[in-house]
C-alpha positions as CSV (number, residue, x, y, z in Angstrom):
1,M,0.1,0.0,0.0
2,P,1.5,3.4,-1.0
3,R,2.5,5.7,1.8
4,A,0.2,8.8,2.1
5,T,1.8,12.1,1.5
6,P,1.1,15.2,3.6
7,P,-1.8,17.5,2.5
8,L,-0.6,20.1,0.1
9,G,-2.4,22.9,1.8
10,D,-0.8,22.3,5.2
11,L,2.7,21.9,3.6
12,A,2.1,25.3,1.7
13,L,1.0,27.1,4.9
14,T,3.9,25.7,6.9
15,A,6.5,26.4,4.2
16,L,5.5,30.0,4.3
17,A,7.3,30.3,7.7
18,P,10.9,29.5,6.6
19,A,10.3,31.4,3.3
20,I,9.6,34.5,5.2
21,W,12.5,33.8,7.7
22,G,14.8,34.1,4.7
23,S,14.1,37.8,4.7
24,T,15.7,38.2,8.0
25,Y,19.1,38.9,6.6
26,L,17.8,41.4,4.1
27,V,15.8,43.2,6.6
28,T,18.6,43.3,9.2
29,T,21.2,44.6,6.9
30,E,19.1,47.0,5.0
31,L,16.9,48.4,7.8
32,L,18.6,47.6,11.0
33,G,22.3,48.0,10.4
34,G,24.2,48.6,13.7
35,W,21.7,46.8,15.9
36,D,23.1,44.0,18.2
37,S,21.9,40.5,17.4
38,L,20.9,39.7,20.9
39,A,18.9,43.0,21.2
40,L,17.2,42.1,17.9
41,A,16.4,38.6,19.2
42,L,14.7,40.0,22.3
43,L,12.8,42.8,20.4
44,R,11.8,40.2,17.8
45,A,10.3,37.8,20.6
46,L,9.1,39.7,23.6
47,P,7.0,42.5,22.1
48,A,5.3,40.0,19.6
49,G,4.7,37.5,22.5
50,L,3.2,40.1,24.7
51,L,0.9,41.4,21.8
52,L,-0.4,37.8,21.2
53,L,-1.0,37.4,24.9
54,L,-3.1,40.5,24.9
55,L,-5.1,39.1,21.9
56,V,-5.7,35.6,23.3
57,R,-6.0,36.6,26.9
58,Q,-5.1,33.2,28.1
59,L,-2.2,32.2,30.3
60,P,-0.7,28.6,30.7
61,Q,-2.2,26.4,33.4
62,G,-0.4,23.8,35.5
63,I,2.3,21.9,33.8
64,W,2.1,24.2,30.8
65,W,4.0,26.9,32.6
66,A,7.1,24.8,32.7
67,R,6.5,23.4,29.2
68,A,6.1,26.9,27.7
69,L,9.3,27.9,29.3
70,V,11.3,24.9,28.1
71,L,9.9,25.3,24.6
72,G,10.4,29.1,24.6
73,I,14.1,28.4,25.6
74,L,14.6,25.8,22.9
75,N,12.7,27.4,20.0
76,F,13.8,30.9,20.7
77,S,16.2,31.9,23.5
78,F,18.8,29.2,23.2
79,F,18.5,28.7,19.5
80,W,18.9,32.5,18.8
81,V,21.8,33.0,21.2
82,M,23.6,30.1,19.6
83,L,22.8,31.4,16.2
84,F,24.1,34.8,17.4
85,I,27.5,33.2,18.5
86,S,27.7,31.2,15.4
87,A,27.0,34.0,13.0
88,H,29.6,36.2,14.7
89,R,32.3,33.5,14.6
90,L,31.7,31.9,11.2
91,P,31.2,33.2,7.7
92,G,27.5,33.3,6.9
93,G,27.7,30.4,4.5
94,V,29.4,28.1,7.1
95,A,26.9,29.1,9.8
96,A,24.0,28.3,7.4
97,T,25.5,25.0,6.4
98,V,26.0,23.8,10.0
99,G,22.5,24.9,10.9
100,A,21.1,22.8,7.9
101,I,21.9,19.7,9.8
102,Q,18.8,20.4,12.0
103,P,16.4,18.0,10.0
104,L,18.8,15.2,10.6
105,F,18.7,15.8,14.4
106,V,15.0,15.9,14.3
107,L,14.9,12.4,12.7
108,L,17.4,11.1,15.4
109,L,15.5,12.8,18.3
110,A,12.0,11.8,17.1
111,A,12.8,8.2,17.2
112,P,13.2,7.8,21.0
113,V,10.8,10.7,22.0
114,L,8.0,10.0,19.6
115,G,8.6,6.4,18.7
116,S,9.0,7.1,15.0
117,T,11.1,5.0,12.6
118,I,14.4,6.2,11.3
119,R,14.3,5.4,7.6
120,P,17.8,5.3,5.9
121,A,16.4,7.0,2.8
122,A,15.1,9.8,5.0
123,V,18.5,10.3,6.5
124,L,20.0,10.4,3.0
125,A,17.5,13.2,2.1
126,A,18.4,15.1,5.1
127,L,22.2,14.9,4.2
128,A,21.3,15.8,0.7
129,G,19.6,18.9,1.9
130,M,22.6,19.9,4.0
131,L,24.9,19.4,0.8
132,G,22.4,21.6,-1.2
133,V,22.6,24.4,1.3
134,A,26.5,24.2,1.2
135,L,26.4,24.5,-2.5
136,L,24.0,27.4,-2.2
137,V,25.7,29.5,0.3
138,L,29.2,28.2,1.2
139,A,32.1,30.3,-0.2
140,P,35.3,28.6,-1.3
141,G,38.0,28.8,1.4
142,A,35.6,29.9,4.2
143,A,37.3,30.0,7.5
144,L,36.3,27.5,10.3
145,D,36.1,28.3,13.9
146,M,35.5,25.4,16.4
147,W,33.6,27.5,18.8
148,G,31.4,28.9,16.1
149,I,30.7,25.4,14.8
150,A,29.9,24.1,18.2
151,A,27.5,26.9,18.7
152,G,25.8,26.2,15.4
153,L,25.5,22.6,16.2
154,A,24.2,23.3,19.7
155,G,21.6,25.7,18.2
156,A,20.5,23.1,15.6
157,I,20.1,20.5,18.4
158,G,18.2,22.9,20.5
159,M,15.8,23.8,17.7
160,A,15.4,20.2,16.8
161,A,14.5,19.3,20.3
162,G,12.0,22.1,20.5
163,T,10.5,20.9,17.2
164,V,10.2,17.3,18.6
165,L,8.8,18.4,22.0
166,T,6.4,20.8,20.3
167,R,4.8,17.8,18.7
168,K,5.0,15.7,21.8
169,W,3.5,18.4,24.0
170,Q,0.3,19.4,22.1
171,P,-1.6,21.8,24.3
172,P,-5.4,22.2,24.5
173,V,-5.2,25.7,22.9
174,S,-4.9,27.2,19.5
175,P,-1.5,27.6,17.7
176,L,-1.9,31.3,18.2
177,T,-2.0,30.9,22.1
178,F,0.8,28.3,22.0
179,T,2.9,30.7,20.0
180,A,2.1,33.6,22.4
181,W,3.3,31.5,25.4
182,Q,6.6,30.5,23.9
183,L,7.5,33.9,22.4
184,T,6.8,35.6,25.7
185,A,8.8,32.9,27.6
186,G,11.7,33.1,25.2
187,G,11.8,36.8,25.3
188,L,11.7,37.0,29.1
189,V,14.6,34.6,29.2
190,L,16.6,36.9,26.9
191,L,15.9,40.0,28.8
192,P,18.5,39.5,31.7
193,L,21.1,38.4,29.1
194,L,20.6,41.7,27.3
195,L,20.8,43.7,30.5
196,W,24.0,41.9,31.4
197,W,25.5,42.3,27.9
198,H,24.1,45.8,27.7
199,P,25.2,46.6,24.0
200,P,24.8,50.2,22.9
201,L,21.7,50.5,20.8
202,P,21.4,53.0,18.0
203,E,18.6,55.5,17.7
204,L,15.5,54.0,16.4
205,S,14.6,55.5,12.9
206,A,11.5,55.1,10.9
207,R,13.3,52.4,8.7
208,G,14.4,50.6,11.9
209,A,10.9,50.7,13.3
210,I,9.6,49.1,10.1
211,G,12.4,46.4,10.2
212,L,11.6,45.6,13.8
213,A,7.8,45.4,13.1
214,W,8.5,43.0,10.2
215,L,10.8,40.8,12.3
216,G,8.4,40.7,15.3
217,L,5.0,40.7,13.8
218,I,5.6,38.8,10.6
219,G,9.0,37.1,11.1
220,A,8.1,35.8,14.6
221,A,4.5,36.0,15.6
222,G,2.9,35.3,12.2
223,T,5.5,32.7,11.0
224,Y,5.6,30.7,14.3
225,I,1.9,30.3,14.4
226,L,2.1,28.6,11.0
227,W,5.2,26.6,12.1
228,F,3.8,25.3,15.3
229,R,0.5,24.5,13.5
230,G,2.4,22.5,10.9
231,I,4.2,20.5,13.5
232,G,0.9,19.7,15.2
233,R,-0.9,18.7,12.0
234,L,2.0,17.1,10.1
235,G,4.6,15.9,12.5
236,P,8.3,17.1,12.9
237,G,9.7,14.6,10.3
238,V,7.7,16.4,7.6
239,V,8.0,19.9,8.9
240,A,11.8,20.1,9.7
241,P,13.1,19.8,6.1
242,L,10.9,22.7,5.2
243,G,13.3,24.9,7.2
244,L,15.9,24.5,4.4
245,L,13.8,26.9,2.4
246,S,15.1,29.8,4.6
247,P,18.6,29.9,2.9
248,V,16.9,29.4,-0.4
249,S,14.6,32.3,0.1
250,A,17.6,34.5,1.4
251,V,19.6,33.9,-1.7
252,L,16.6,34.6,-4.0
253,L,15.8,37.8,-2.2
254,G,19.5,38.9,-2.4
255,W,19.4,38.2,-6.1
256,M,16.0,40.0,-6.8
257,V,16.3,42.9,-4.3
258,L,20.0,43.6,-3.8
259,G,21.2,42.6,-7.3
260,Q,23.5,39.8,-6.1
261,T,24.7,37.2,-8.6
262,L,23.3,33.7,-8.8
263,S,25.8,31.3,-9.9
264,P,25.3,27.9,-11.6
265,V,26.6,26.2,-8.5
266,Q,24.1,28.0,-6.4
267,M,21.3,27.1,-8.7
268,L,22.4,23.4,-8.5
269,G,22.4,23.8,-4.6
270,M,18.9,25.1,-4.8
271,A,17.7,22.3,-6.9
272,V,19.3,19.7,-4.5
273,V,17.6,21.5,-1.5
274,I,14.1,21.4,-3.2
275,G,14.7,17.8,-4.2
276,S,15.6,16.8,-0.7
277,I,12.5,18.5,0.7
278,V,10.2,16.9,-1.8
279,A,11.8,13.5,-1.2
280,S,11.3,14.1,2.6
281,Q,7.6,14.5,2.2
282,F,7.3,10.9,0.7
283,L,9.7,9.4,3.1
284,Q,8.2,10.8,6.3
285,P,4.3,10.4,6.3
286,A,2.3,13.0,8.3
287,T,1.9,12.0,12.0
288,G,0.3,15.0,13.5
289,R,-3.2,15.5,14.7
290,R,-6.2,16.5,12.5
291,D,-8.3,19.4,13.6
């Protein structure tokens, strides 16, 4: 009997999230130059989380306080801090390539946590996706830094754990409320780090306000609602490979908006990434709940 593929509508909605995340580099460099990455992470998470809390007017109950904190740390605080360290110690292409190992970590963690089966073909598809990202963004002779690589791997593991636990801990609330809890918790955890680090913040211009609004309202609140909804409906094994669309989107936006070149090697890498994502959808059937 052929294995059922995930619904295209759910896949398309979930894929919007990493496609929009690909705009982060463009928005940050063009509208938020000079802003510290840790400050941007906090301002991306906490205001959006508080705004969503005002909309849903529902706080966690019982065990969900602890679970929202754990998921907020894994999906936002820890992941973004490790990403911050990795991005500062590694060239962008190396950092993106290290981060592309996340779908493989999701497969490995989902087996003991969710009881899913690790299929060799799915592992090969995840490795192909990482190779595609390397072809897409990795520059020849890029310098390596062991601490940067370690931070990138730690961030990928943290996000993978958050993805798997988001599927395991499905709360009796909407994805909107679930996102509000996690964004707020993740932002509150980042607040003391920012106060301790205390980087000098530039004056907020109109362009900067637009950039922060995009990163917070669209790039965090809006996209993570879709992302967590997708994890709940499709399962982490289906959703995680979609995250590889983020570097594809970033490169395409750089080509269309900034006039950057798109080489044949990059186009090959893009094709490999898309192929690995499509293959993953056939190799990892949807295991999430149906609403």
